[in-house]
N, C-alpha and C positions, 0 to 999 in steps of 0.2 A: 504493500500500500504506500502510495506517495505521501510523504510527510509535508504538511503545509508550513511555509516559512513564517506565517502570521499567527498571532495569538488572539484568543477570544477577548473581545472588548477593545481591540486595537482599531484606530482610525487610519485609513490609507488614503493617500493622494496620488493620482496617476493621470497620465494623458488619456483622452477619450478613446483612442484606438485600442488601448490595452484593457479597456473595461469589458469589451464584448465577451471575452473568455470567462470572466467571473459571473456575469449575469445570465449567460446563455446555457450554462451547465448547472443542472439542479443540484448536483453534489457540492457545488461551491456556492450557488445562489442561496441555498437554504440557510447558509451561515451568515448572510448579510442582513442586517436589520433595515438599512436603507442605503440608497445611492443618491447622492446629490450631484446633479450636472448643472453647471453654471452656463447660461445661454443668454445672450444679449439680443432682445428684440422689443417691439413696441409693447407687448403684453407684460413681459418681465419688468420693463421699466415702470410700468404702472403698479408693480408690486404683486402681480399674479404668479402663483406657484402652480406649475403643472405637474400632476402626479400620474404616472403610468402604472396601472395595476395589472396583475397577471390576468390572462383570459379565463373565461368561465369553462371552457372546454378542455382545460389542462388535465392531464392524468394525475397531477399532484393535488391532493385534496386541500392542502393548506392555501393554495392560490385563491380559491373562492373565499376563504375566511379573510385573507388579506384584503381582497376587494371590498368586502362588506365593512370591514373595520375602517377603511379609508372613506367609504361612503358616508359614514356617520359624522365625520369631521370636515367634510368638504362643503364648500359654498355652492358649487355647481358640479354636476355629474354628467359626463358624456358617455353614452353607450354607442359604441362604434360597431357597425356591421358592414360586411362587404356586399357589393352590388348583387352578385350572383350566389350569395350565401343562403342556404336553406336552414330554417329554424329547427334545431334539434330539441330533444327532450330536455337536455341540460340548459339550453337557451331559454326555453319556456319556464322552467323552474326558477331560473335566476331572475327572469323578468317579473315573475309573480312576487318573488321576495323583494325585488327592487321597489315594486309598487307599494308594498306594505311598509317598507322603510320610508319611502317618500311621503306617505300619508302622515308620518309622525313629525314632519317638518312644518314650520309655519308657512313657508312658500315652496312652490314647485321648483325643485333643483335639477330635474332631469331634462337632458337634451338627447335626442336620438338622431344619429347621423348614419346615412348610407354613403359609404365611400365608393370611389371609382365609378361615379355616375357617368363618366365619359365613355363607359363601355356600352351605354344604351345606343341602339341603332336609330332611334327616333324619339322625339318628345313624348309620343304616345306610349312607347315601350317604357320609358322612364316613369311616366305617370302610373302605368300599370304596376310597376315594381313598388312605387311609393304607396299605392293603395293597398297592395298586398301586405307590406310591412306594417302599415298603420292598422290594418285589420287584425294582424297577429298581436300587435301591442294591445289593442282593445280587448281581444279574446283573453289575454293574460292579465287583465285587471287594470290596464293603464287607459283611463277614460278619454283624456284629451292630450295625447302625446304631442310634444313639439318635435316635429320631424323635418330634417333637412337632408337633401340629396346633394352631395358635394363631390368634387374631384380634387383630391389633395395634389395630384400630379399637375393639373392645370393651375391650381391655386399657387403652388410653389413656383411654377414657371412664370406666372404673372408677377409675383413678388420679386423674383430675381431680375426680371426685365423692367421692374419698377412701373408696371402698368397699373391703371386704375382698376380697383376691384368693385367699385360701387354697384355696378349693374350685374355683376356675376353672382353665382350662387354662393361663393365664398364671401363676397362682400355683403350680401344680404344676411348671411349667418353672423358675421362679425358685428354688423350693426345691431342685430337683434340681441346678441350676447352682451354687447356694450351697454345697450339701453336697459335691458331687463334684468341683468345680473350685476354688472359692475356698478352702475349708478344706484341700483337698489341697495347694494351692500354699503356703498358710501353713505347713503342717506341713513341707513339703520345705525351705522357706526357713529355718525355725527350726532344722531339723537342720543346715543349712549354717552358721548362726550358732554353734550349739553346737560343731560341729567346729572352727570357727575359734578359738573361745574355748579349747578344749582344746589347740590348737596353740600358742596364746600361753602357756598355762601350762607346756607342755613347754619352750618357748623360755626362759621365766623360769628354770626349773630348770637348763637347760644354761648359761645366761649367769651365774647366780649361782655355780654350782659352778666355773666357769672363771675367775672374778674372784679375784685373789690379794690377800687381806688388806685391801682398801679397804672398810671397813665403811660409811662414809657413802655411797659410790657404790652399794654394794649396796642400801642403804635407799632411795636415790633411784630406782633402777631398779625395785625392788619396788613402791614407791608409785605410780609411773607405770603399771606394768602392772596393778596392782590397780584403779586408776581406770578403765583400759580395760575390764577384765572387768565392773566395775559398770555402766559405760555400755552395754555389750552386753546386760547383763541387763535394763536399763530399756528398751532398744530392743525386746527380745523381748516384754516385757510389753505394750508399746504398739504392737505391730507392725501395720503397714498395708501393703497392696500398693504404694501410691504411694511410701512410703518405701523399701520393697523391701530385699532383701538386698544389692543393689549398694552402696548408700551405707554400710551397716554393715560390709561386707567391705572396702571401701576404707579405712575408719577403722582396722580391725584390721590390714590389711596394713601401714599406715604404722607401727603400733606394733611390728611385727616388726623394724624397722630399728634395732636396738640397737647 
């Protein structure tokens, strides 16, 4: 048996071409907790983290568990199927479970994508495939699925040539995702920041009213909390998903320890 040069709990850094052997072979991949790939594009600059989970048809049972665990902590979930892929029993079971998990969320997180739409011989054929996939989704408990037929090949070619995507299927999908998920997340997170700021103001009032006669101490407390409010305001103006509400709320939590 080949002995690994790495130890459990160790973090490794390597060029991207060397990563393939680690993630493609299950005897090595099963020992990896996560793999982080740094990639510079419009979406990552906005703070979006893309997580690729194992497929549901894998022969390794842990892969499905990994996918479901990631679903619970994701803000948006893409279910990707191929243009000429037939739904298997495993697909149907996974879709049923996805639908149940999605029902526990406050908002719909699911996007269903048919890739390789350029394989269609005509718009009529593509519409037929879309209708078939939509019907399968509804049969498996997904009442109003958001379905997009895309060509990743053509989308990539257009981006590499710096062509406008506005009227393409990829452009429509990106616009929809930006409007219905990214902006919604920003709005929800900013509401959380606003609520935390109001909580700080209430804490200031309670603290100052309870402090007996020490004018200098009151002024110091007021100055410190005012600075916190101003910082939260700047965070809101320059908000990005990568910064996220987590860091802002951690800062505001510490300010409540008066």
